[in-house]
C-alpha positions in Angstrom: 96.9 126.8 126.6 95.6 125.4 129.8 93.3 126.3 132.2 96.1 126.2 134.7 98.4 128.4 132.8 96.1 131.2 132.2 95.5 130.6 136.2 98.8 131.5 136.1 99.0 134.4 134.1 96.1 136.5 135.6 97.9 135.4 138.8 101.1 137.6 137.3 98.9 140.3 135.9 97.4 141.1 139.5 100.5 140.8 141.2 102.5 143.4 138.6 99.2 145.5 138.6 99.7 146.0 134.9 100.0 144.1 131.5 103.3 143.4 130.5 105.2 142.8 127.3 104.0 139.5 126.7 100.3 139.5 127.7 97.4 142.0 127.1 94.0 142.3 129.0 90.9 143.9 127.7 87.1 144.5 128.9 85.1 143.1 126.1 82.1 142.1 127.4 79.4 143.0 124.1 82.0 143.9 121.4 85.7 143.8 120.3 87.7 146.4 121.5 89.2 148.8 118.5 92.7 148.7 119.9 92.7 144.7 119.1 94.1 145.4 115.8 96.9 147.5 117.1 97.5 144.9 119.8 97.8 141.3 117.4 100.1 143.8 115.0 102.6 144.6 117.9 102.7 141.0 119.3 103.0 140.0 115.5 105.9 142.3 114.9 107.7 142.0 118.6 107.8 138.0 119.9 104.4 137.2 120.4 101.9 137.3 123.1 98.6 136.5 124.8 95.5 138.3 124.2 92.9 138.0 126.9 89.7 139.4 126.3 87.2 139.5 129.5 89.7 140.7 132.2 88.9 144.2 133.5 92.4 145.9 134.3 90.6 149.2 135.8 89.3 146.8 138.2 92.4 145.2 139.4 91.7 142.1 136.4 88.7 141.2 137.7 86.8 138.4 135.2 84.3 140.4 133.8 83.9 137.5 130.9 82.5 137.9 127.6 78.8 137.8 127.1 78.6 136.0 123.7 82.2 134.1 123.4 81.4 132.1 120.3 80.8 135.5 118.5 83.6 137.1 120.1 85.9 134.4 118.9 84.8 134.3 115.3 85.0 138.1 115.4 88.1 137.8 116.6 89.4 135.2 114.1 87.9 137.4 111.5 89.8 140.1 112.1 93.3 138.3 112.7 92.7 136.9 108.8 90.8 139.5 107.0 91.7 143.0 108.2 95.4 142.0 108.6 98.6 141.8 106.7 100.1 139.5 106.5 96.7 137.6 107.6 97.3 135.9 111.3 95.8 132.9 112.6 96.4 132.9 116.5 95.1 129.8 118.4 92.1 131.1 120.2 90.1 129.3 123.0 87.1 130.0 125.1 88.3 129.5 129.1 85.6 129.4 132.0 87.5 131.1 134.5 86.3 132.6 138.3 82.8 131.7 137.2 83.1 134.0 133.7 84.1 133.3 130.0 87.1 134.7 128.5 88.2 134.5 125.6 92.0 133.7 125.2 94.3 134.0 121.8 97.7 133.1 121.5 99.5 135.3 118.7 102.9 133.7 117.5 105.7 136.1 116.4 105.7 136.4 112.7 109.1 135.7 110.9 111.1 138.6 110.1 110.6 138.1 106.3 107.2 138.6 106.9 107.2 141.8 108.8 105.5 144.6 109.3 102.2 143.5 110.4 99.6 146.1 110.1 95.7 147.2 109.7 95.0 147.2 106.1 92.7 150.1 106.0 95.2 152.2 107.8 97.9 150.7 105.6 101.3 150.2 106.7 102.5 153.5 107.7 99.9 154.2 109.7 98.7 150.6 111.0 102.1 149.0 112.0 102.5 148.5 115.8 105.2 147.0 118.1 105.2 145.9 121.6 107.1 148.5 124.1 106.7 147.4 127.8 103.2 147.1 128.2 101.7 149.2 125.7 101.4 149.2 121.9 103.7 151.5 119.8 103.0 152.8 116.4 106.1 152.4 114.1 107.8 155.1 112.7 108.6 155.6 109.0 112.3 154.7 109.9 111.0 151.4 112.1 108.8 150.2 108.8 111.8 150.9 106.2 113.8 148.5 108.4 111.4 145.9 108.7 110.8 145.9 104.7 114.2 146.1 104.0 114.7 143.1 106.4 112.6 141.0 104.3 115.6 140.5 102.4 119.0 141.0 101.7 120.1 144.8 101.9 122.3 145.7 99.3 122.7 149.4 101.0 126.5 148.7 101.5 127.0 147.9 97.7 125.8 151.2 96.6 128.6 152.9 94.3 129.5 156.6 95.7 129.4 158.7 92.5 131.8 160.9 93.6 134.3 158.8 95.0 136.9 157.0 92.9 140.2 154.9 93.7 142.2 157.8 94.7 139.7 157.8 98.0 141.3 154.6 98.8 144.5 153.8 101.3 146.9 152.7 98.9 148.8 151.2 101.4 145.6 149.9 102.8 144.9 148.6 99.4 148.0 146.9 98.6 147.8 144.6 101.8 144.3 143.8 101.2 144.7 142.8 97.8 148.0 140.9 98.5 146.1 139.0 101.3 143.6 137.9 98.6 145.9 136.6 95.8 148.0 135.0 98.7 145.1 133.1 100.6 142.7 132.8 98.0 145.2 131.9 94.3 142.3 130.2 92.2 139.7 133.6 92.7 142.2 136.3 93.0 145.5 135.3 91.6 145.7 136.1 87.7 143.8 139.3 88.2 145.2 142.8 88.1 144.8 145.2 91.6 141.2 147.1 90.3 139.6 144.0 88.9 140.3 142.0 92.2 138.5 145.1 94.0 136.0 144.7 91.2 135.0 141.3 92.2 135.1 141.9 95.9 132.6 145.1 95.1 134.9 147.3 96.5 134.4 149.0 92.8 131.5 149.1 90.6 133.3 150.1 87.2 135.3 152.8 88.4 133.5 153.6 91.1 133.9 153.2 95.0 131.0 151.5 97.0 130.2 152.4 100.1 131.6 149.1 101.9 134.6 149.7 99.8 134.8 153.5 101.0 134.4 152.0 104.8 136.9 149.3 104.5 139.8 150.7 102.6 139.0 154.6 102.6 141.4 157.5 103.4 138.4 159.6 104.7 134.9 158.1 104.5 133.6 160.9 106.0 133.8 163.5 103.5 131.3 162.0 101.6 129.3 160.5 104.7 129.7 163.4 107.7 128.0 161.1 110.4 129.3 157.5 109.4 132.2 158.1 112.3 132.5 157.4 116.1 131.2 159.6 118.8 132.7 159.4 122.4 131.9 161.0 125.6 132.9 159.9 129.3 130.4 161.7 131.6 130.9 162.3 135.3 127.8 160.5 136.9 125.6 158.1 136.3 123.1 160.8 134.9 125.6 162.3 133.0 126.4 165.9 133.3 127.5 166.7 136.9 125.3 169.4 137.8 126.9 170.3 141.2 130.1 171.2 139.2 129.1 172.1 135.9 131.1 169.6 134.1 129.1 168.1 131.2 132.0 165.5 130.5 135.3 164.2 131.1 136.4 163.3 128.0 134.4 164.1 124.2 135.8 162.8 121.3 135.0 162.3 117.3 136.7 159.1 116.0 136.9 159.3 112.0 138.1 157.6 108.9 137.9 153.8 107.7 136.4 151.2 109.9 139.8 149.8 111.1 140.8 153.4 112.1 137.5 153.8 114.1 138.1 150.7 115.7 141.7 151.3 116.4 141.2 154.7 117.7 138.2 153.6 119.9 140.3 151.3 121.7 142.7 153.4 122.3 140.2 155.9 123.7 138.5 153.6 126.1 141.8 152.7 127.6 142.6 156.2 127.7 139.5 156.4 129.8 139.2 153.0 131.7 141.0 152.8 135.2 142.7 149.3 136.2 141.2 147.0 138.9 143.4 144.2 141.3 141.8 140.9 141.0 142.4 138.0 143.4 143.8 134.7 141.2 145.2 131.5 143.5 148.1 133.5 145.3 148.9 136.2 143.3 146.9 139.2 142.1 146.8 140.7 138.7 145.8 144.2 137.1 143.0 144.4 134.7 141.0 146.8 132.7 137.7 147.7 134.1 136.5 146.1 130.9 138.0 143.4 129.1 139.5 144.7 125.9 138.0 141.3 123.6 135.0 142.2 124.9 135.1 145.9 124.1 136.6 145.3 120.1 134.1 142.7 119.5 131.3 145.2 120.8 132.8 148.0 118.4 133.4 146.2 115.7 129.7 144.8 115.7 128.3 148.5 116.0 130.4 149.1 113.0 130.3 146.5 110.7 126.3 145.8 111.4 124.8 149.3 111.9 122.3 150.3 109.1 123.9 151.9 106.1 120.6 152.5 104.4 120.3 156.6 103.1 117.5 157.1 105.9 120.6 156.5 108.8 123.3 158.0 107.3 123.1 160.7 108.8 123.2 158.8 112.5 126.6 157.9 114.2 127.8 155.0 116.4 127.8 156.3 119.9 129.9 155.3 123.0 128.8 156.8 126.3 131.4 155.9 129.3 129.4 156.8 132.9 130.9 155.4 136.6 128.7 152.4 136.5 128.6 151.6 133.0 129.3 151.5 129.5 126.7 152.1 126.3 127.5 151.4 123.1 124.8 152.1 120.4 124.5 151.7 116.6 121.4 152.5 114.5 119.6 149.8 112.9 118.3 146.7 115.0 119.1 143.2 114.9 118.8 141.7 111.4 117.5 138.6 110.1 116.6 135.6 112.7 118.6 136.7 115.0 117.2 138.0 118.4 117.7 139.2 121.9 117.1 135.4 122.9 119.3 133.9 120.2 122.3 136.2 120.1 125.6 134.5 121.2 124.0 131.0 120.2 126.0 128.5 118.1 124.7 128.6 114.4 122.7 131.6 114.9 124.0 134.5 113.0 123.3 137.0 110.3 124.8 139.9 108.4 122.8 143.2 107.5 125.9 144.2 105.3 127.3 141.2 103.8 129.9 142.3 101.7 131.0 145.0 103.9 131.6 142.0 106.6 133.3 139.7 104.0 136.0 142.6 103.1 136.6 143.5 107.1 137.7 139.6 107.4 140.6 140.3 105.2 141.5 144.1 106.5 143.9 144.2 108.7 143.5 146.7 111.9 146.1 149.3 112.0 149.6 148.5 113.2 148.3 144.7 114.1 148.5 141.3 111.9 145.2 140.8 112.8 142.1 141.3 110.8 138.9 143.5 111.8 136.8 140.3 112.3 136.6 137.2 111.8 133.0 137.0 109.9 131.9 133.5 111.8 129.3 134.5 113.8 131.6 134.1 117.2 131.3 137.9 118.3 128.9 137.7 121.0 130.4 134.2 122.5 134.3 136.1 122.4 131.9 139.0 124.1 130.4 136.7 126.4 133.2 134.5 127.6 136.0 137.7 128.1 133.2 139.3 130.6 132.9 135.9 132.2 136.8 135.3 132.4 137.0 138.5 134.0 134.4 137.8 136.7 132.2 140.7 135.3 128.3 140.8 134.8 127.4 139.7 131.7 126.3 142.6 128.9 122.9 143.8 128.5 121.5 143.4 124.6 118.2 146.1 123.5 117.1 145.9 120.1 115.0 148.5 119.8 114.5 147.7 115.5 115.9 151.5 114.8 118.6 150.9 117.3 121.0 148.2 119.3 122.5 148.8 122.1 124.7 146.9 124.4 125.4 147.6 127.9 128.2 146.5 130.0 127.7 146.9 133.8 130.9 148.2 135.8 130.8 145.6 138.5 132.6 142.7 139.5 129.9 139.8 139.8 132.2 137.7 141.8 133.8 139.5 144.2 135.4 138.4 147.2 132.2 139.6 149.0 129.7 137.5 146.9 132.3 134.4 147.1 131.8 134.8 151.2 128.2 135.0 150.7 127.7 132.0 148.6 129.8 129.9 151.1 128.1 130.9 154.0 124.5 129.6 152.4 126.2 126.0 153.1 124.9 124.7 149.8 127.2 122.0 148.8 127.1 120.3 144.8 127.1 124.1 143.3 128.1 124.5 139.7 130.1 127.2 138.9 127.3 128.0 136.5 124.9 128.3 139.5 126.9 130.3 141.8 127.4 133.3 139.0 123.3 132.8 138.6 123.3 133.4 142.3 125.4 136.1 142.2 123.5 138.0 139.5 120.6 137.3 141.5 122.1 139.1 144.6 122.7 141.7 142.1 118.9 142.4 141.9 118.8 140.8 138.5 115.5 138.7 137.8 116.5 135.3 135.8 115.2 133.2 133.3 116.3 130.7 131.0 118.0 133.1 128.3 119.8 135.4 130.5 120.8 132.3 132.9 122.4 130.9 129.3 123.9 134.1 127.9 125.7 134.8 131.5 127.0 131.1 132.3 127.2 129.3 128.7 125.0 126.1 129.7 122.3 125.1 127.1 118.8 125.3 127.4 118.2 122.2 129.0 121.2 122.7 131.7 119.8 126.1 132.4 116.6 124.7 133.4 117.8 121.9 135.5 120.0 124.1 137.5 117.4 126.7 138.0 115.1 124.2 139.2 117.4 123.2 141.6 118.5 126.2 143.0 114.1 126.9 143.2 114.2 123.3 144.9 117.1 124.4 147.2 115.0 127.1 148.5 117.4 129.6 147.3 115.4 131.4 144.3 111.7 131.7 143.6 110.2 130.7 140.5 107.0 133.0 139.3 105.2 131.6 135.7 105.8 128.9 134.0 107.0 128.1 130.2 107.7 131.3 128.5 107.1 133.1 130.9 109.1 131.6 134.1 111.5 133.9 136.0 113.2 133.3 139.0 114.5 135.8 141.7 116.5 135.6 144.9 114.4 134.4 148.0 114.2 137.7 150.3 115.6 135.7 153.3 118.8 134.5 151.3 119.3 137.8 149.7 119.5 139.6 153.0 121.6 137.2 154.9 118.7 136.1 157.4 118.7 132.6 155.9 120.7 130.3 158.2 123.7 128.3 157.2 123.5 124.9 156.1 120.6 123.5 153.9 117.5 123.1 155.8 116.7 119.6 156.5 112.9 119.0 155.3 112.7 115.2 155.7 110.8 115.6 159.1 107.9 117.8 157.7 107.7 116.1 154.7 106.7 113.3 156.7 104.6 114.9 159.6 102.3 116.0 156.7 102.2 112.7 155.0 100.9 111.1 158.7 98.9 108.2 157.5 97.8 109.6 154.4 98.4 109.5 150.4 99.3 112.6 149.0 100.2 113.9 145.5 103.1 116.4 145.4 101.1 119.0 144.8 99.0 118.5 147.9 102.2 118.2 149.8 103.3 121.7 148.4 99.7 123.0 149.5 100.2 122.0 153.3 103.9 123.1 153.5 103.4 126.0 151.6 106.6 124.7 149.7 107.5 124.9 146.3 106.8 122.3 144.2 110.2 121.8 142.9 111.5 121.8 146.8 108.7 118.9 147.8 110.1 117.0 144.9 113.4 116.9 145.9 113.1 115.8 149.5 110.9 113.0 148.6 113.7 111.7 146.3 115.7 112.0 149.1 112.9 110.1 151.6 112.6 107.6 148.3 116.3 106.9 148.6 116.1 106.3 152.8 113.2 104.3 152.1 111.3 106.3 154.1 108.5 107.2 151.8 107.2 105.2 148.5 105.5 105.6 145.4 102.3 104.5 144.7 101.5 103.1 141.1 102.2 106.4 138.8 105.6 107.5 137.7 107.1 110.0 139.9 107.3 112.9 137.0 102.9 112.4 137.1 101.2 115.2 138.8 98.8 112.4 139.7 101.6 109.8 141.6 100.5 109.6 145.7 103.1 108.9 148.1 102.8 107.3 151.3 105.3 106.4 154.6 106.8 102.4 154.7 106.3 102.5 158.4 110.6 102.7 158.4 112.0 104.8 161.1 113.9 107.9 160.1 117.4 107.8 161.7 117.9 109.3 164.8 114.1 108.9 166.1 
């Protein structure tokens, strides 16, 4: 970490008035705080983070420093390497900051196959932590179990059920399933009996039905596992029950049966509880559901197919909750394998907690249709995002909490007629469709980062960075932080409509600031109180008009200097 990056992080902490999910500051003048072990465990078990020793949060993150930075560095290294399991080796450096010595450790996130990281003296059950908001929380026994299970390929879906037999499967569904396998993959199944086909795909183990077989093809899996079902509740207010009228809910259903039946019934219940809205397209108007069905189908299928089916979670159902302003689908068990909230929906990044169940569902038809329950191609999240973009709706919010995973669909059109008029009123030419979507998200109150912008727009990381930077240079967004801490929010005057229509011409201001001097981009930004990207943009314009010239260095260098050429600006 560079000194200027540390200064930016501390500045953000002071603005926030507290730690955040990625940064923890501790006062540590004489000795290493005991809570350091909790924090390094939490960072390693989440997405990594930065530990700063020598900052006092109680006094507004003043730099009290550490008295012996060499000893503090050695002690912290020893704790990470000798007292944690598995050993951690963060990058630790001493920085001179505001006249004090700070010890800064960059703790990397552990691979899922190595989690949980815990303090040896406390053991895995008591010494494992996770980062939640700006604090460290001890993992529950169930969360520890999930992390250990995720080190390899879980096999809970292949567990045979001693009481279940072939008679507990839907014979018609089984015949369709076996016929499809024998027709499409004759090299593997054509010469086998029905029972042998079911054994090969692990629907049966000997003569016992597996958890996966019962869920994919069973008549009534809830006979054996009463809570492996879907609950649906439609609440009358955003807070849930209506306290004024006493109405607890508008609709309340329990959806049971095999996974194909539960998916079918969940979509039917959602349609029955959704309203239709009018959308203007071209010269006409079309009516559509509040939420596009392809997105709902993928969310319901994902919740049922990727949920945790270990014995510890078989008492928990998949929950669907509808509110006036959002739809929430929640399932037990967080994300599995290399997939994270940041990589959801990216091409080539997928994993399957229940590999056998997913393999079955790609050949099991949805009741009453010719399509199967899922494709098992890792494209479900991308399908969900595209369906919402096509419907001009806000992107979903994904929340991974180890013990559960939640997807939340906001119920409002992101690109409404009002928002379109607002964007046009900005007078900005050359905005891409994805930039317009990003502006609409910002206007709705979202704080953007590279990941949320990519998820909403479908662009890659490099293009997201470039387009967000362009919005900053136009004076539409304000950037705080850099690298992984970069966040973007709407400039206040843009959000309130006080910004004058049309792009403000800043050429005269830049030329006046240069005067007869030779200045760097940073010096100009300080003089003009403009974002660096805005100064860079207008310097490019002025160089193209031969009003300003670059001295020596590459324009990408922070040391590059600029001066006026002596050419007069048109109109002067």
